[in-house]
ROSE-4610 file (N, C-alpha, C; in Angstrom, 1 decimal, always signed):
// ROSE-4610
residu = [X/X/X/X/X/X/X/X/X/X/X/X/X/X/X/X/X/X/X/X/X/X/X/X/X/X/X/X/X/X/X/X/X/X/X/X/X/X/X/X/X/X/X/X/X/X/X/X/X/X/X/X/X/X/X/X/X/X/X/X/X/X/X/X/X/X/X/X/X/X/X/X/X/X/X/X/X/X/X/X/X/X/X/X/X/X/X/X/X/X/X/X/X/X/X/X/X/X/X/X/X/X/X/X/X/X/X/X/X/X/X/X/X/X/X/X/X/X/X/X/X/X/X/X/X/X/X/X/X/X/X/X/X/X/X/X/X/X/X/X/X/X/X/X/X/X/X/X/X/X/X/X/X/X/X/X/X/X/X/X/X/X/X/X/X/X/X/X/X/X/X/X/X/X/X/X/X/X/X/X/X/X/X/X/X/X/X/X/X/X/X/X/X/X/X/X/X/X/X/X/X/X/X/X/X/X/X/X/X/X/X/X/X/X/X/X/X/X/X/X/X/X/X/X/X/X/X/X/X/X/X/X/X/X/X/X/X/X/X/X/X/X/X/X/X/X/X/X/X/X/X/X/X/X/X/X/X/X/X/X/X/X/X/X/X/X/X/X/X/X/X/X/X/X/X/X/X/X/X/X/X/X/X/X/X/X/X/X/X/X/X/X/X/X/X/X/X/X/X/X/X/X/X/X/X/X/X/X/X/X/X/X/X/X/X/X/X/X/X/X/X/X/X/X/X/X/X/X/X/X/X/X/X/X/X/X/X/X/X/X/X/X/X/X/X/X/X/X/X/X/X/X/X/X/X/X/X/X/X/X]
num = [1/1/1/2/2/2/3/3/3/4/4/4/5/5/5/6/6/6/7/7/7/8/8/8/9/9/9/10/10/10/11/11/11/12/12/12/13/13/13/14/14/14/15/15/15/16/16/16/17/17/17/18/18/18/19/19/19/20/20/20/21/21/21/22/22/22/23/23/23/24/24/24/25/25/25/26/26/26/27/27/27/28/28/28/29/29/29/30/30/30/31/31/31/32/32/32/33/33/33/34/34/34/35/35/35/36/36/36/37/37/37/38/38/38/39/39/39/40/40/40/41/41/41/42/42/42/43/43/43/44/44/44/45/45/45/46/46/46/47/47/47/48/48/48/49/49/49/50/50/50/51/51/51/52/52/52/53/53/53/54/54/54/55/55/55/56/56/56/57/57/57/58/58/58/59/59/59/60/60/60/61/61/61/62/62/62/63/63/63/64/64/64/65/65/65/66/66/66/67/67/67/68/68/68/69/69/69/70/70/70/71/71/71/72/72/72/73/73/73/74/74/74/75/75/75/76/76/76/77/77/77/78/78/78/79/79/79/80/80/80/81/81/81/82/82/82/83/83/83/84/84/84/85/85/85/86/86/86/87/87/87/88/88/88/89/89/89/90/90/90/91/91/91/92/92/92/93/93/93/94/94/94/95/95/95/96/96/96/97/97/97/98/98/98/99/99/99/100/100/100/101/101/101/102/102/102/103/103/103/104/104/104/105/105/105/106/106/106/107/107/107/108/108/108/109/109/109/110/110/110/111/111/111/112/112/112/113/113/113/114/114/114/115/115/115/116/116/116/117/117/117/118/118/118/119/119/119/120/120/120]
x = [+193.8/+193.1/+191.6/+190.7/+189.3/+188.6/+189.4/+188.8/+188.1/+187.1/+186.3/+186.9/+188.0/+188.6/+190.1/+190.8/+192.2/+193.0/+194.0/+194.9/+195.6/+195.8/+196.5/+195.6/+194.3/+193.4/+192.5/+192.5/+191.6/+192.4/+191.9/+192.4/+191.8/+192.6/+192.1/+190.8/+190.6/+189.4/+188.2/+188.3/+187.2/+186.8/+187.6/+187.3/+186.3/+185.4/+184.5/+185.1/+185.5/+186.2/+185.3/+185.8/+185.1/+185.7/+185.1/+185.6/+187.1/+187.6/+189.0/+190.0/+189.4/+190.2/+190.1/+189.6/+189.4/+190.7/+191.8/+193.1/+193.5/+193.3/+193.6/+192.7/+191.4/+190.5/+190.8/+191.3/+191.7/+192.9/+193.8/+195.1/+194.7/+193.8/+193.4/+192.7/+191.9/+191.2/+192.2/+193.2/+194.2/+195.0/+195.4/+196.1/+195.3/+194.0/+193.1/+193.1/+193.0/+192.9/+194.2/+195.3/+196.6/+196.8/+196.4/+196.5/+195.6/+194.4/+193.5/+194.1/+194.6/+195.2/+196.4/+197.2/+198.4/+198.0/+197.1/+196.7/+196.0/+195.2/+194.5/+195.5/+196.5/+197.5/+198.3/+198.8/+199.6/+198.8/+197.5/+196.7/+196.4/+196.2/+195.9/+197.1/+198.3/+199.5/+199.7/+199.4/+199.4/+198.4/+197.2/+196.2/+196.7/+197.2/+197.7/+198.8/+199.7/+200.8/+200.2/+199.3/+198.8/+197.9/+197.1/+196.2/+196.9/+198.0/+198.8/+199.8/+200.4/+201.5/+201.2/+200.0/+199.7/+198.7/+198.6/+197.7/+196.7/+196.5/+195.5/+194.1/+193.2/+191.8/+191.4/+190.4/+189.9/+189.5/+188.8/+188.3/+189.5/+190.6/+191.8/+192.5/+192.6/+193.2/+192.5/+191.1/+190.3/+190.7/+190.8/+191.1/+192.5/+193.5/+194.9/+195.1/+194.4/+194.5/+194.1/+193.0/+192.5/+193.4/+193.9/+194.8/+196.0/+196.5/+197.7/+197.4/+196.4/+196.2/+195.4/+194.5/+193.7/+194.5/+195.4/+196.2/+197.1/+197.7/+198.6/+197.8/+196.7/+195.9/+195.4/+195.0/+194.4/+195.5/+196.7/+197.8/+198.2/+198.4/+198.8/+197.8/+196.5/+195.5/+195.4/+195.3/+195.1/+196.3/+197.5/+198.7/+198.8/+198.6/+198.6/+197.6/+196.4/+195.3/+195.4/+196.3/+196.5/+195.6/+195.0/+194.0/+194.5/+195.8/+196.3/+196.3/+195.3/+195.3/+195.0/+195.4/+195.1/+193.7/+192.8/+191.3/+190.8/+191.2/+190.8/+191.3/+192.6/+193.2/+192.5/+192.3/+191.7/+190.3/+189.5/+188.1/+188.0/+188.9/+188.9/+189.4/+190.4/+190.9/+189.9/+189.3/+188.3/+187.1/+186.6/+185.5/+185.9/+187.1/+187.5/+187.6/+188.3/+188.5/+187.2/+186.2/+184.9/+184.2/+184.3/+183.7/+184.4/+185.7/+186.5/+186.2/+185.9/+185.6/+184.2/+183.3/+182.0/+182.1/+182.8/+183.0/+183.7/+184.8/+185.6/+184.7/+183.9/+183.0/+182.0/+181.4/+180.5/+181.1/+182.4/+183.1/+183.4/+183.8/+184.1/+182.9/+181.8/+180.5/+180.2/+180.5/+180.3/+181.3/+182.5/+183.5/+183.0/+182.5/+182.1/+180.9/+180.0/+178.8/+179.1/+180.2/+180.6/+180.1/+179.7/+179.3/+180.4/+181.5/+182.7/+183.8/+184.3/+185.4/+186.6/+187.7/+189.0/+189.3/+189.8/+190.3/+191.8/+192.2/+193.6/+194.3]
y = [+247.0/+246.4/+246.8/+245.9/+246.2/+246.6/+247.0/+247.3/+248.7/+248.8/+250.1/+251.1/+250.9/+251.9/+251.9/+253.0/+253.2/+252.5/+251.8/+251.2/+252.2/+253.4/+254.4/+255.1/+254.9/+255.6/+254.6/+253.4/+252.4/+251.2/+250.6/+249.3/+248.2/+247.2/+246.2/+245.6/+245.3/+244.6/+245.4/+246.7/+247.6/+247.9/+247.5/+247.7/+246.8/+247.3/+246.4/+245.9/+244.6/+244.0/+243.3/+243.4/+242.6/+241.2/+240.3/+238.9/+238.8/+239.8/+239.8/+240.0/+240.4/+240.6/+239.5/+238.3/+237.2/+236.8/+236.8/+236.4/+237.4/+238.7/+239.7/+239.5/+239.2/+239.1/+237.9/+236.8/+235.6/+235.9/+236.6/+237.0/+237.9/+238.8/+239.6/+238.8/+237.9/+237.0/+236.2/+235.7/+234.9/+235.8/+237.0/+237.9/+238.2/+238.4/+238.6/+237.4/+236.2/+235.0/+234.7/+235.0/+234.8/+235.8/+237.1/+238.1/+237.7/+237.2/+236.9/+235.7/+234.7/+233.5/+233.9/+234.7/+235.2/+236.0/+236.9/+237.7/+236.9/+235.9/+235.0/+234.2/+233.6/+232.7/+233.5/+234.7/+235.5/+235.9/+236.4/+236.8/+235.6/+234.5/+233.3/+232.9/+233.1/+232.8/+233.7/+235.0/+236.0/+235.6/+235.2/+234.7/+233.5/+232.5/+231.3/+231.6/+232.4/+232.8/+233.5/+234.5/+235.2/+234.3/+233.5/+232.6/+231.5/+231.0/+229.9/+230.3/+231.4/+231.8/+232.9/+233.4/+234.4/+233.8/+234.4/+233.9/+235.0/+236.0/+237.0/+236.4/+237.1/+236.6/+236.6/+235.8/+235.7/+237.0/+237.8/+239.1/+240.0/+239.9/+240.7/+240.2/+238.8/+238.2/+238.5/+238.5/+238.8/+240.2/+241.2/+242.5/+242.7/+242.1/+242.2/+241.5/+240.4/+239.7/+240.6/+241.3/+242.1/+243.4/+243.9/+245.1/+244.8/+243.5/+243.1/+242.6/+241.8/+241.1/+241.9/+242.8/+243.5/+244.5/+245.3/+246.1/+245.3/+244.2/+243.4/+242.7/+242.1/+241.4/+242.3/+243.5/+244.5/+245.0/+245.3/+245.7/+244.7/+243.5/+242.4/+242.2/+242.1/+241.9/+243.0/+244.2/+245.4/+245.6/+245.4/+245.5/+244.4/+243.2/+242.0/+242.1/+242.6/+242.7/+244.0/+244.8/+246.1/+247.2/+247.1/+248.1/+249.0/+249.0/+249.6/+251.2/+251.8/+253.2/+253.5/+254.7/+255.0/+254.9/+255.5/+255.4/+254.0/+253.1/+251.7/+251.1/+251.3/+250.7/+251.1/+252.4/+253.0/+252.5/+252.5/+252.0/+250.5/+249.7/+248.3/+248.0/+248.7/+248.5/+249.0/+250.1/+250.7/+249.7/+249.1/+248.2/+246.9/+246.4/+245.2/+245.4/+246.5/+246.8/+247.1/+247.8/+248.0/+246.7/+245.8/+244.5/+243.8/+243.9/+243.3/+243.8/+245.1/+245.8/+245.2/+245.1/+244.6/+243.2/+242.3/+240.9/+240.9/+241.6/+241.6/+242.1/+243.1/+243.5/+242.5/+241.8/+240.7/+239.6/+239.2/+238.2/+238.6/+239.8/+240.4/+240.3/+240.6/+240.5/+239.1/+238.2/+236.7/+236.3/+236.8/+236.5/+237.0/+238.2/+238.8/+238.0/+237.6/+236.9/+235.4/+235.0/+233.6/+232.6/+233.1/+232.2/+231.7/+232.4/+232.0/+231.6/+230.4/+229.9/+229.5/+230.0/+229.6/+228.2/+227.5/+226.1/+226.3/+225.9/+226.0/+224.7]
z = [+125.1/+126.2/+126.2/+126.4/+126.3/+127.6/+128.6/+129.9/+129.8/+130.7/+130.7/+131.6/+132.2/+133.0/+132.8/+133.2/+133.0/+134.1/+133.7/+134.7/+135.6/+135.1/+135.9/+136.9/+136.8/+137.7/+138.5/+138.2/+138.9/+139.3/+140.4/+140.9/+140.0/+139.5/+138.6/+139.1/+140.3/+140.8/+140.7/+140.6/+140.4/+139.0/+138.1/+136.6/+136.1/+135.2/+134.6/+133.3/+133.4/+132.3/+131.3/+130.0/+129.0/+129.0/+128.1/+128.0/+127.7/+127.0/+126.6/+127.8/+128.9/+130.1/+131.1/+130.7/+131.7/+132.3/+131.6/+132.2/+133.3/+133.0/+134.0/+135.2/+135.0/+136.1/+136.9/+136.3/+137.0/+137.9/+137.3/+138.0/+139.2/+139.1/+140.2/+141.2/+140.8/+141.8/+142.6/+141.9/+142.5/+143.5/+143.1/+144.0/+145.2/+145.1/+146.3/+147.2/+146.6/+147.3/+148.1/+147.5/+148.1/+149.3/+149.0/+150.1/+151.2/+151.0/+152.0/+152.9/+152.2/+152.9/+153.7/+153.2/+153.9/+155.2/+155.0/+156.1/+157.2/+156.8/+157.7/+158.5/+157.8/+158.4/+159.4/+159.1/+160.0/+161.2/+161.0/+162.1/+163.0/+162.5/+163.3/+164.1/+163.5/+164.2/+165.4/+165.2/+166.3/+167.4/+167.0/+168.0/+168.8/+168.0/+168.7/+169.7/+169.4/+170.3/+171.5/+171.3/+172.4/+173.3/+172.7/+173.6/+174.2/+173.6/+174.1/+175.2/+175.1/+176.0/+177.0/+177.0/+178.0/+179.0/+180.1/+181.2/+181.6/+180.7/+181.0/+181.0/+181.6/+181.5/+180.0/+179.7/+178.3/+177.7/+178.4/+177.8/+177.4/+178.2/+177.9/+176.7/+176.6/+175.5/+174.2/+174.2/+173.1/+172.6/+173.5/+173.1/+172.6/+173.3/+172.9/+171.6/+171.4/+170.1/+168.9/+169.1/+168.0/+167.9/+169.0/+168.9/+168.1/+168.2/+167.5/+166.1/+166.0/+164.7/+163.7/+164.1/+163.2/+162.3/+162.8/+161.9/+161.0/+161.6/+160.8/+159.7/+160.0/+159.0/+157.9/+158.3/+157.4/+156.4/+157.0/+156.2/+155.2/+155.6/+154.7/+153.6/+154.0/+152.9/+151.9/+152.4/+151.5/+150.7/+151.2/+150.4/+149.3/+149.8/+148.8/+147.7/+148.1/+147.1/+146.2/+146.6/+145.8/+146.2/+147.4/+147.8/+148.9/+149.3/+150.5/+150.3/+150.9/+151.1/+152.5/+153.0/+154.4/+154.8/+154.0/+154.3/+154.4/+153.4/+153.4/+154.7/+155.0/+156.2/+157.5/+157.6/+158.8/+159.0/+158.0/+158.2/+158.5/+157.9/+158.2/+159.6/+160.1/+161.4/+162.5/+162.2/+163.1/+163.2/+162.1/+162.1/+162.9/+162.7/+163.4/+164.9/+165.2/+166.7/+167.4/+166.7/+167.3/+167.7/+166.8/+167.0/+168.2/+168.2/+169.3/+170.6/+170.7/+172.0/+172.5/+171.6/+171.9/+172.5/+171.7/+172.2/+173.5/+173.6/+174.9/+176.1/+175.9/+177.0/+177.3/+176.3/+176.6/+177.4/+177.0/+177.7/+179.1/+179.2/+180.6/+181.5/+180.9/+181.7/+182.1/+181.2/+181.5/+182.6/+182.5/+183.6/+184.9/+185.0/+186.3/+186.8/+186.0/+186.4/+186.7/+186.4/+186.7/+185.6/+184.5/+183.4/+182.5/+182.6/+181.8/+182.7/+182.6/+183.5/+182.6/+183.1/+182.4/+182.7/+181.6/+181.8/+182.1/+183.3/+183.7/+183.8]
């Protein structure tokens, strides 16, 4: 194999591959694409269920959606792409949930000020 890194110590996507490894590179790209699509579809299904069947205020649904979907989405993607380690998972979930808290607080402020109205 003409790869510049060892399979036993590196994740394939992080290896610097020569032209002889193009099939392996395409396989890795396909694996990442499938992992991404699966994670997206499952997280969207969780969001759809939460937003369709609950009657919480919008700001609460935004936060609940992220609390449920972010860890699930992250786990599915990282596992499927071959990058699942606890540090990767933790940093990804913390980043997603931090953003969700900011958005939820902004929406909550809009709800209190009367700028955001629920369609019932």
